[in-house]
C-alpha positions in Angstrom: -85.6 0.8 -137.8 -85.6 -2.8 -139.1 -84.3 -3.7 -142.6 -87.7 -5.3 -143.4 -89.3 -1.8 -143.6 -89.5 0.1 -146.8 -87.5 3.2 -147.6 -88.2 6.0 -150.1 -85.7 6.5 -152.9 -86.3 8.5 -156.0 -89.9 9.0 -154.8 -90.7 5.3 -154.7 -90.8 2.7 -151.9 -87.9 0.2 -151.8 -87.0 -2.6 -149.5 -84.2 -1.7 -147.2 -82.4 -4.9 -147.9 -82.1 -3.9 -151.6 -79.6 -1.2 -150.4 -77.4 -3.9 -148.8 -77.5 -6.7 -151.4 -78.1 -4.9 -154.8 -78.3 -6.7 -158.1 -75.2 -6.6 -160.2 -76.2 -6.7 -163.9 -74.1 -8.8 -166.2 -75.5 -7.5 -169.5 -75.9 -4.1 -171.0 -79.4 -2.6 -170.5 -79.9 0.9 -171.9 -82.9 2.6 -170.2 -86.0 3.6 -172.2 -85.4 6.9 -174.0 -81.6 6.4 -174.1 -80.4 8.4 -177.1 -78.3 5.4 -178.3 -81.3 3.1 -178.6 -81.9 2.3 -182.3 -78.3 3.0 -183.2 -76.9 -0.5 -183.9 -73.3 0.6 -184.2 -73.4 2.5 -180.9 -75.1 -0.4 -179.1 -72.6 -2.9 -180.5 -69.7 -0.7 -179.3 -71.3 -0.4 -175.9 -71.7 -4.1 -175.6 -68.1 -4.7 -176.5 -66.9 -2.2 -174.0 -69.3 -3.5 -171.4 -67.8 -7.0 -171.7 -64.2 -5.8 -171.7 -64.5 -3.4 -168.8 -66.6 -5.9 -166.7 -63.9 -8.6 -167.2 -61.2 -6.1 -166.2 -63.1 -5.1 -163.1 -63.9 -8.6 -161.9 -60.4 -9.9 -162.6 -58.8 -6.8 -161.1 -56.8 -6.0 -164.2 -57.1 -2.2 -164.1 -58.5 0.0 -166.9 -57.9 -1.4 -170.3 -56.3 0.7 -173.1 -59.1 1.8 -175.4 -58.7 2.8 -179.0 -61.3 5.5 -179.3 -63.1 5.9 -182.6 -63.2 9.2 -184.6 -66.8 9.8 -183.6 -66.0 9.4 -179.9 -63.0 11.8 -180.2 -65.3 14.3 -182.0 -67.7 14.2 -179.1 -64.9 14.7 -176.6 -63.6 17.7 -178.6 -67.0 19.2 -178.7 -67.9 18.9 -175.0 -64.5 19.2 -173.3 -63.7 22.8 -174.3 -67.1 24.0 -173.2 -66.7 22.4 -169.9 -63.1 23.7 -169.5 -64.4 27.3 -170.0 -67.0 26.8 -167.3 -64.5 25.1 -165.0 -62.2 28.0 -165.0 -65.0 30.3 -163.9 -66.9 28.1 -161.5 -65.0 25.0 -160.3 -63.3 25.0 -156.9 -59.6 25.4 -156.6 -59.0 21.8 -155.5 -60.6 20.6 -158.8 -58.7 22.9 -161.0 -55.4 22.0 -159.4 -56.0 18.3 -159.9 -57.1 18.8 -163.5 -53.9 20.8 -164.3 -51.7 18.2 -162.6 -53.3 15.4 -164.7 -52.7 17.4 -167.9 -56.2 16.6 -169.3 -56.6 18.4 -172.6 -59.5 19.0 -175.0 -57.8 17.4 -177.9 -57.5 13.7 -177.1 -59.5 11.4 -174.8 -57.1 10.4 -172.0 -56.4 6.8 -171.1 -57.7 6.1 -167.6 -54.9 3.6 -167.1 -52.4 6.4 -167.3 -54.5 8.9 -165.2 -54.8 6.2 -162.6 -51.1 5.7 -162.3 -50.7 9.4 -161.7 -53.5 9.5 -159.1 -52.0 6.5 -157.3 -48.7 8.3 -156.9 -50.4 11.3 -155.4 -53.1 10.0 -153.0 -52.8 6.2 -153.2 -56.2 6.0 -154.9 -56.5 3.9 -158.0 -59.0 3.7 -160.9 -61.2 0.6 -161.3 -62.7 -0.1 -164.8 -66.5 -0.1 -164.7 -68.8 -1.4 -167.4 -71.5 1.1 -166.5 -73.1 2.5 -163.4 -72.5 0.1 -160.6 -75.0 -0.4 -157.7 -74.2 2.1 -154.9 -73.0 -0.4 -152.4 -70.8 -2.3 -154.9 -69.4 1.1 -156.0 -68.4 2.0 -152.5 -67.0 -1.5 -151.7 -64.3 -0.6 -154.3 -63.8 2.9 -152.8 -63.3 1.3 -149.3 -60.3 -0.3 -150.9 -59.2 3.1 -152.3 -60.4 2.2 -155.8 -62.6 4.5 -157.8 -64.8 2.8 -160.5 -64.7 4.7 -163.8 -66.4 4.1 -167.1 -64.6 4.2 -170.5 -67.5 4.6 -173.0 -68.5 7.9 -174.6 -72.1 9.2 -174.6 -74.1 9.1 -177.8 -73.3 11.8 -180.4 -76.9 12.9 -180.9 -76.9 14.7 -177.5 -73.3 15.3 -176.6 -74.3 17.8 -173.9 -76.3 15.1 -172.1 -75.9 11.6 -170.7 -78.5 9.6 -168.8 -75.7 7.5 -167.2 -72.1 8.1 -166.0 -69.7 8.0 -169.0 -66.1 8.7 -169.7 -66.7 12.5 -169.8 -68.5 12.4 -166.5 -65.9 10.3 -164.8 -62.7 11.8 -166.3 -63.9 15.5 -166.2 -65.9 15.2 -163.0 -64.6 12.6 -160.6 -60.9 12.0 -161.4 -59.3 15.4 -160.9 -60.5 15.7 -157.2 -58.9 12.3 -156.5 -55.6 14.2 -156.6 -56.5 15.9 -153.3 -55.7 14.0 -150.2 -58.6 15.4 -148.1 -61.1 14.5 -150.8 -59.6 11.0 -151.2 -59.9 10.4 -147.4 -63.5 11.7 -147.4 -64.4 9.3 -150.2 -62.6 6.4 -148.6 -64.5 6.8 -145.3 -67.9 6.9 -147.1 -66.8 3.7 -148.8 -65.8 1.9 -145.6 -69.0 2.9 -143.9 -71.3 2.1 -146.7 -69.7 -1.3 -147.4 -69.6 -2.3 -143.6 -73.1 -1.5 -142.3 -75.8 -4.1 -142.7 -78.6 -1.6 -142.3 -80.3 -0.5 -145.5 -81.4 2.9 -144.0 -77.8 3.7 -143.1 -76.6 2.8 -146.7 -79.3 5.1 -148.1 -78.3 8.0 -145.7 -74.7 7.6 -146.8 -75.8 7.5 -150.4 -77.6 10.9 -149.9 -74.6 12.3 -148.1 -72.4 11.5 -151.0 -74.9 12.6 -153.6 -75.2 16.1 -152.2 -71.4 16.4 -151.8 -69.3 14.2 -154.0 -71.8 14.2 -156.9 -73.8 17.4 -156.6 -71.9 19.4 -154.0 -71.3 23.2 -153.8 -68.6 24.6 -151.6 -67.7 28.0 -150.2 -64.4 29.5 -151.3 -63.0 33.0 -150.7 -66.5 34.4 -150.2 -67.9 32.7 -153.3 -69.9 29.6 -154.0 -68.0 27.1 -156.2 -68.7 23.7 -157.6 -67.0 20.5 -156.6 -69.6 17.8 -157.3 -68.8 15.6 -160.3 -72.4 15.6 -161.6 -72.3 19.3 -162.0 -68.7 19.6 -163.2 -69.3 17.2 -166.1 -72.4 18.9 -167.4 -72.5 22.1 -169.5 -76.2 22.5 -168.4 -75.9 21.7 -164.7 -72.9 24.1 -164.1 -74.7 27.4 -164.7 -78.0 26.0 -163.5 -76.6 25.0 -160.2 -75.2 28.4 -159.4 -77.5 30.9 -161.0 -81.0 29.4 -161.7 -83.8 30.8 -159.5 -85.3 27.4 -159.6 -82.5 26.0 -157.5 -82.5 26.1 -153.7 -79.0 26.4 -152.2 -79.0 25.7 -148.4 -76.2 25.2 -145.9 -75.0 21.6 -145.6 -76.8 20.3 -142.5 -76.3 16.6 -142.3 -79.6 15.6 -140.9 -81.4 17.6 -143.6 -79.2 16.2 -146.3 -79.7 12.5 -145.4 -83.5 13.1 -145.2 -83.7 14.7 -148.7 -84.7 12.5 -151.6 -83.8 13.4 -155.2 -84.5 12.4 -158.8 -81.3 11.6 -160.6 -83.0 11.7 -164.1 -83.5 15.5 -164.0 -81.6 18.7 -163.4 -80.9 19.0 -159.7 -82.9 21.8 -158.0 -82.1 21.0 -154.4 -78.4 21.7 -153.5 -76.4 22.1 -150.4 -73.3 24.4 -149.8 -70.5 23.1 -147.6 -68.0 25.5 -146.0 -65.0 23.2 -146.6 -63.8 19.7 -147.2 -62.6 19.3 -143.5 -66.1 20.3 -142.5 -67.6 17.5 -144.6 -65.1 15.0 -143.1 -66.1 16.0 -139.5 -69.8 15.7 -140.4 -69.3 12.3 -141.9 -67.3 11.1 -139.0 -70.1 12.2 -136.7 -72.7 10.4 -138.8 -70.7 7.2 -138.8 -70.2 7.3 -135.1 -73.9 8.0 -134.5 -74.7 5.0 -136.7 -72.3 2.8 -134.7 -70.4 1.7 -137.9 -67.0 0.5 -136.6 -64.7 2.0 -139.3 -63.2 5.0 -137.4 
């Protein structure tokens, strides 16, 4: 396949080269329908955090210390306990162990700078401040260097159970705890190395889908039960029960060729999910995919 051909992502045709050289936005752009549009105070806050975190990312300064406002703390205290209750019931053991080790509580928004220091000591991963959702390839260029991009803004208070973009709740209560697990960290790092090395757009898209249906929206078998380890599910009070119990969701065994051929719509509840038997299984599948693609990172 040549990179001049078009690929299908989110149901629309895209140029393969766009997967390899994505645009890196330098100004905040809230999508149409964002709950914060029209709230001048919220938009002003987001613009300030965008500029601060972007500077810290580009200058490699690490996550800045943020003085969170009372409204932001209120939202954290509203959402976090609900998620914690669901986590105890449905999250995989690896996630729960990491969350306990990081001492994340429902009372105060943690500083990602401090969580990052703890993660680095455990698995040699570190947290990279992100002003918002980064392009996929940019995102995984940091992960290839064992850095995980994290946002530090809080979703809009009108819909605290929902965010159209990754925010502090998504990253801190979804992505960060599993980074305390060495197998998970190595899986991530290999995806990052492969995605940032290949020059073929269709391979980047395949790796993106592999990570979407594992790192972001993955289910995993554990002691005869299906548990959650994908961050997009773990950070949503709606996605958690929906992913496990809704009759609208198909839950199939994780077959790599099926996974990388499956498109998805990130703007809606996910109704196509895959169940992996273990993290070592995902690592073996990923290594096989990378070798098949001929990406020289193993």
